[in-house]
C-alpha positions in Angstrom: 46.2 212.7 -39.7 47.1 212.0 -36.1 50.7 211.1 -37.1 50.9 214.3 -39.0 49.7 216.3 -36.0 52.3 214.6 -33.8 55.1 215.5 -36.2 53.9 219.1 -36.5 53.9 219.4 -32.7 57.3 217.8 -32.4 58.8 220.1 -35.1 57.4 223.2 -33.3 58.7 221.9 -29.9 62.2 221.4 -31.5 62.1 225.0 -32.8 61.0 226.3 -29.4 63.8 224.4 -27.7 66.5 225.7 -30.1 65.2 229.2 -29.9 65.2 229.1 -26.0 68.8 227.8 -26.2 69.9 230.7 -28.4 68.1 233.3 -26.4 69.4 232.3 -22.9 71.3 235.1 -21.3 70.8 237.4 -24.2 71.6 241.1 -23.8 68.6 242.7 -25.4 69.9 246.2 -25.2 72.9 245.1 -27.3 70.6 243.3 -29.8 68.6 246.5 -30.2 71.7 248.6 -30.6 73.1 246.2 -33.3 69.8 246.4 -35.2 69.8 250.2 -34.9 73.3 250.7 -36.2 73.0 248.3 -39.1 73.4 249.5 -42.7 70.0 248.5 -44.1 71.1 249.1 -47.7 73.1 245.9 -47.4 70.2 244.2 -45.7 67.9 245.2 -48.5 70.4 243.8 -51.0 69.9 240.4 -49.5 66.4 240.1 -50.9 67.2 240.1 -54.6 70.1 237.7 -54.0 67.7 235.4 -52.3 65.3 235.5 -55.3 68.3 235.1 -57.6 69.2 231.9 -55.7 65.7 230.5 -56.3 66.1 231.1 -60.0 69.5 229.3 -59.9 67.8 226.4 -58.1 65.3 226.2 -61.0 68.1 226.2 -63.6 70.0 223.5 -61.7 66.9 221.4 -61.3 66.6 221.3 -65.1 70.0 219.6 -65.2 68.8 216.9 -62.8 65.7 216.3 -64.8 67.7 215.4 -67.9 66.8 211.7 -67.6 63.1 212.4 -67.0 62.3 215.2 -69.4 63.5 218.8 -69.9 60.6 221.2 -69.0 60.5 224.9 -69.9 61.8 227.3 -67.3 58.4 228.8 -66.4 57.0 225.6 -64.6 60.5 225.0 -63.0 60.6 228.6 -61.6 57.0 228.5 -60.5 57.3 225.2 -58.7 60.6 226.2 -57.1 59.2 229.6 -55.9 56.0 228.1 -54.6 57.8 225.2 -52.9 60.1 227.5 -51.0 57.1 229.7 -50.1 55.6 226.5 -48.6 58.7 225.8 -46.6 58.4 229.3 -45.1 54.7 229.2 -44.1 53.8 225.5 -43.8 55.1 222.9 -41.3 57.3 219.8 -41.9 59.1 221.3 -44.9 56.1 220.4 -47.0 57.4 222.6 -49.8 59.9 219.9 -50.6 56.9 217.7 -51.6 54.9 220.6 -53.2 57.8 221.4 -55.6 58.0 218.0 -57.4 54.2 217.4 -57.3 53.5 220.8 -58.8 56.1 220.5 -61.5 54.9 217.0 -62.5 51.4 218.6 -62.9 52.5 221.8 -64.7 55.0 220.1 -67.0 53.2 216.8 -67.4 56.1 214.7 -66.2 56.1 211.4 -64.3 56.0 212.1 -60.6 58.3 209.3 -59.6 61.0 210.6 -61.8 60.5 214.2 -60.6 60.6 213.1 -57.0 63.8 211.2 -57.8 65.4 214.3 -59.3 64.7 216.2 -56.0 66.4 213.4 -54.1 69.4 213.7 -56.5 69.3 217.5 -55.8 69.5 216.9 -52.1 72.4 214.4 -52.5 74.3 217.0 -54.5 73.5 219.6 -51.9 74.7 217.3 -49.1 77.9 216.6 -51.2 78.5 220.3 -51.7 77.8 221.3 -48.1 80.0 218.6 -46.7 82.8 219.7 -49.1 82.3 223.4 -48.1 82.4 222.4 -44.5 85.6 220.6 -44.9 87.1 223.6 -46.7 85.8 225.9 -44.0 87.4 223.8 -41.3 90.7 224.0 -43.1 90.5 227.8 -43.7 89.4 229.0 -40.2 91.0 228.7 -36.8 89.1 225.8 -35.1 90.0 223.1 -32.7 91.8 220.0 -33.9 88.6 218.0 -33.3 86.5 220.2 -35.5 89.2 220.2 -38.2 89.2 216.4 -37.9 85.5 216.3 -38.4 85.8 218.6 -41.4 88.2 216.2 -43.1 85.9 213.2 -42.2 82.9 215.0 -43.7 84.9 215.9 -46.8 85.7 212.2 -47.2 82.1 211.3 -46.7 81.2 213.8 -49.5 83.6 212.0 -51.8 82.2 208.6 -50.8 78.6 209.8 -51.6 79.8 210.9 -55.0 81.4 207.5 -55.6 78.2 205.6 -54.6 76.2 207.7 -57.0 78.6 206.9 -59.9 78.6 203.2 -58.9 74.8 203.0 -59.0 74.8 204.6 -62.4 77.4 202.2 -63.8 75.9 199.1 -62.1 72.3 200.1 -62.7 70.8 196.6 -63.2 72.6 195.3 -60.1 71.3 198.2 -58.0 67.8 197.7 -59.2 68.0 193.9 -58.3 69.0 194.9 -54.8 66.2 197.4 -54.6 63.7 194.7 -55.8 64.9 192.2 -53.2 64.6 194.8 -50.4 61.2 195.9 -51.7 59.9 192.3 -51.6 60.7 192.2 -47.9 58.3 195.1 -47.2 54.5 195.0 -47.3 53.2 195.1 -50.8 52.0 198.7 -51.0 55.2 200.0 -49.4 57.5 197.7 -51.5 55.8 198.7 -54.7 56.1 202.4 -54.0 59.7 202.0 -52.8 60.7 200.1 -56.0 59.0 202.6 -58.2 61.0 205.4 -56.5 64.2 203.4 -57.0 63.5 203.1 -60.7 62.8 206.8 -60.9 66.0 207.6 -59.1 68.0 205.4 -61.5 66.3 207.3 -64.5 67.3 210.6 -62.9 70.9 209.4 -62.8 70.9 209.4 -66.7 72.5 212.8 -66.4 75.6 211.1 -65.1 76.3 209.3 -68.4 79.6 211.2 -68.8 82.1 212.9 -66.5 81.2 216.2 -68.1 77.5 215.8 -67.0 78.7 215.1 -63.4 80.9 218.1 -63.4 78.1 220.3 -64.8 75.8 219.2 -61.9 78.6 219.8 -59.4 79.4 223.2 -61.0 75.7 224.3 -60.7 75.7 223.2 -57.1 78.9 225.2 -56.2 77.4 228.2 -58.1 74.2 228.0 -56.2 75.8 227.8 -52.7 78.3 230.5 -53.5 75.4 232.9 -54.4 73.6 231.8 -51.2 76.8 232.6 -49.3 76.7 236.2 -50.6 73.7 236.8 -48.4 75.8 236.1 -45.3 78.6 238.3 -46.6 76.2 241.2 -47.1 75.1 240.6 -43.5 78.7 241.0 -42.3 78.9 244.4 -44.0 75.5 245.4 -42.8 76.4 244.8 -39.2 80.0 246.0 -39.5 81.4 242.7 -38.4 85.1 242.2 -38.7 84.7 238.8 -40.4 86.6 237.7 -43.5 83.9 237.7 -46.3 84.8 234.5 -48.1 85.8 232.3 -45.2 83.0 233.7 -42.9 80.3 233.3 -45.5 81.4 229.7 -46.2 81.3 228.9 -42.5 77.8 230.5 -42.1 76.5 228.9 -45.2 77.5 225.4 -44.1 76.5 225.7 -40.5 73.1 227.2 -41.2 72.4 224.6 -43.9 73.2 221.9 -41.4 71.1 223.5 -38.7 68.0 224.0 -40.8 68.1 220.3 -41.8 66.8 219.6 -38.3 62.9 219.3 -38.3 61.6 222.6 -37.1 58.7 225.0 -37.3 57.8 226.8 -40.6 60.6 229.1 -41.8 63.3 227.2 -39.8 62.7 229.5 -36.8 65.2 228.6 -34.1 67.4 226.4 -36.2 68.4 229.3 -38.4 69.3 231.5 -35.4 71.3 228.7 -33.9 73.3 228.2 -37.1 74.1 231.9 -37.3 75.1 232.3 -33.6 77.3 229.2 -33.6 79.0 230.2 -36.9 79.7 233.8 -35.9 81.0 232.7 -32.5 84.0 231.1 -34.4 85.0 234.6 -35.5 84.6 236.1 -32.0 81.2 237.8 -32.5 79.2 238.0 -29.3 75.8 236.2 -29.1 73.7 239.4 -28.9 74.9 241.1 -32.2 74.9 237.6 -33.7 71.2 237.2 -32.9 70.5 240.7 -34.4 72.3 239.6 -37.5 70.3 236.3 -37.7 67.0 238.2 -37.3 67.8 240.6 -40.2 69.1 237.9 -42.5 66.2 235.6 -41.7 63.6 238.3 -42.4 65.2 238.9 -45.8 64.9 235.1 -46.5 61.2 235.3 -45.6 60.6 238.4 -47.8 62.5 237.0 -50.8 60.9 233.5 -50.7 57.4 234.8 -50.0 57.6 237.5 -52.7 58.8 235.0 -55.3 56.2 232.4 -54.2 53.3 234.9 -54.3 54.4 236.1 -57.7 54.4 232.5 -59.1 51.0 231.7 -57.5 49.6 234.7 -59.3 51.3 233.8 -62.5 49.9 230.3 -62.4 46.5 231.4 -61.3 46.3 229.2 -58.2 46.3 229.7 -54.4 48.5 228.1 -51.8 45.5 226.3 -50.4 45.0 224.7 -53.8 48.6 223.8 -54.0 48.5 222.1 -50.6 45.4 220.2 -51.6 47.2 218.9 -54.8 50.2 217.9 -52.6 48.0 216.0 -50.2 46.1 214.3 -53.0 49.0 213.4 -55.3 52.2 213.6 -53.2 53.9 211.4 -50.7 52.6 211.5 -47.2 54.2 214.1 -44.9 
């Protein structure tokens, strides 16, 4: 409990530091003017797109669960919605643990395999984001150093994909290595770690063919393109002269990287930093960029909370009950 409190305090401190960095020297009159002149029809349109992206996440998750079991869409959608609600209102991204724990309970699936499928999701997310970042660096006018990093990260994405395929092809060898590493750890940690490794290998059953790999990659690209629509709508809402495709790719990748940093509930601070840094590439001043980030962030909150509350009601449970289930059955956070 003490360790959890320290981590919560640290995440809030990181958010506060990031927010202070973003807000330094801000022209609040310009922020207010940008918010006042925005086209809120485009802002409102971000909410259904956010909810749509959650449904796509649930559809994609079903692909990653192929080796564990294929649940109906209802528990997938409910677990996804409630998990992202948890990320918005609870510390330490606890929604990432709520999601698999709740699905394992609702769909009667082995928790180790479901947890492994979430790890596989994150690996594909990382692969897709790194690839998009490389594409963004090639498409926009940036320094040679940033472009160099873009190509390096694209290469890293390809390397990650190759390692996943190698583990799937050499499954027994990978498990032998996992067993030896687990034996070096204390018994309780080693047993849990090896069980997770087994679940991860089972989740990789979806990679039995190149077509399965491409299907997972296709769903990931589809998901992140839909997410990027939110940022494009924001350009139009705030009358920014930013290329819709290139700009939304840049914002999507930079915000995704920024919110991966431990932060307070809802990614406050890190989300603003990603938006301001991304828009600065296109010559947008910090003050209107902050106004943009606030509007987009609020739509994310509304979309995720609305979807989560809907699923809580549909499943007849409360967020407090979900958190209790996570603390009892899930991994420590």
